[in-house]
C-alpha positions in Angstrom: -130.4 18.5 -112.7 -130.3 17.4 -109.0 -131.3 14.0 -107.8 -133.9 14.5 -105.1 -136.5 12.2 -103.6 -139.7 13.7 -102.2 -141.7 12.1 -99.4 -145.0 13.6 -98.4 -146.7 13.0 -95.0 -150.3 11.9 -94.9 -151.9 15.4 -94.2 -149.6 17.2 -96.8 -148.2 19.5 -94.2 -144.6 18.3 -94.5 -142.5 17.3 -97.5 -139.1 15.6 -96.8 -136.5 16.1 -99.5 -133.6 13.6 -99.7 -130.7 14.7 -101.9 -127.4 13.2 -102.9 -125.6 16.4 -102.0 -126.6 16.6 -98.3 -126.2 14.2 -95.4 -129.4 15.3 -93.7 -132.9 15.7 -95.3 -134.5 19.1 -95.9 -138.1 19.5 -94.8 -140.7 21.9 -96.2 -143.3 22.3 -93.5 -146.2 24.5 -92.5 -145.6 25.9 -89.0 -148.5 25.8 -86.6 -148.6 29.6 -86.2 -151.9 30.4 -87.9 -150.5 31.7 -91.2 -150.6 30.0 -94.6 -146.8 30.2 -95.1 -144.4 27.4 -95.6 -140.8 27.2 -94.3 -137.7 25.1 -94.8 -135.7 23.3 -92.1 -133.2 20.5 -91.8 -134.6 17.3 -90.4 -132.1 17.5 -87.5 -133.0 21.1 -86.7 -129.7 22.6 -87.9 -129.5 26.1 -89.3 -130.5 26.4 -93.0 -128.6 28.5 -95.6 -129.6 32.1 -96.0 -131.4 31.6 -99.3 -133.8 29.1 -97.5 -134.6 31.2 -94.4 -137.7 32.9 -95.9 -141.4 31.9 -96.0 -143.3 30.9 -99.1 -147.1 31.1 -99.7 -147.2 27.5 -101.0 -145.2 24.3 -100.9 -144.4 24.6 -104.7 -142.5 27.9 -104.1 -140.5 26.4 -101.2 -139.7 23.3 -103.2 -138.5 25.4 -106.1 -136.2 27.4 -103.8 -134.8 24.1 -102.4 -134.2 22.8 -105.9 -132.5 26.0 -106.9 -130.3 25.8 -103.8 -129.4 22.2 -104.3 -128.6 22.8 -108.0 -125.8 25.3 -107.1 -124.6 23.5 -103.9 -121.6 21.4 -103.8 -121.5 18.1 -101.9 -120.7 18.8 -98.3 -117.4 17.6 -97.0 -119.1 15.4 -94.4 -121.2 13.8 -97.1 -118.2 13.1 -99.2 -116.3 11.5 -96.3 -119.2 9.3 -95.4 -119.8 8.2 -99.0 -116.1 7.2 -99.4 -116.3 5.3 -96.1 -119.4 3.4 -97.2 -117.9 2.5 -100.5 -114.7 1.2 -98.9 -116.7 -0.8 -96.4 -118.9 -2.3 -99.1 -115.8 -3.2 -101.2 -114.2 -4.8 -98.1 -117.3 -6.8 -97.3 -117.5 -8.2 -100.9 -113.8 -9.2 -100.8 -114.2 -10.9 -97.4 -117.4 -12.7 -98.6 -115.6 -14.2 -101.6 -112.5 -15.4 -99.8 -112.7 -18.9 -98.5 -112.5 -19.3 -94.8 -109.2 -21.2 -94.1 -109.5 -21.0 -90.3 -110.9 -24.1 -88.5 -112.5 -23.7 -85.1 
């Protein structure tokens, strides 16, 4: 199963999906075009994969498509690099915090 976190806005027109496999959040939204269809986009506006380019009649169908996509998707290279960087920085900060300060100013 994929670790995802859903955040709904107050009028239930947008659902933000945060995943541990992508750097940017995916958003299921209802465009203001007069139809009752839902679409998927990246929060930053980047192009979505081909399996997420369609329209769904409800948010549940779009969420199921996103979950299917994330279940088969590998962690993006950018996400892997950023995660390793954050882990190294956190380790370095804990080491620096435990060492006594020998410099006197």
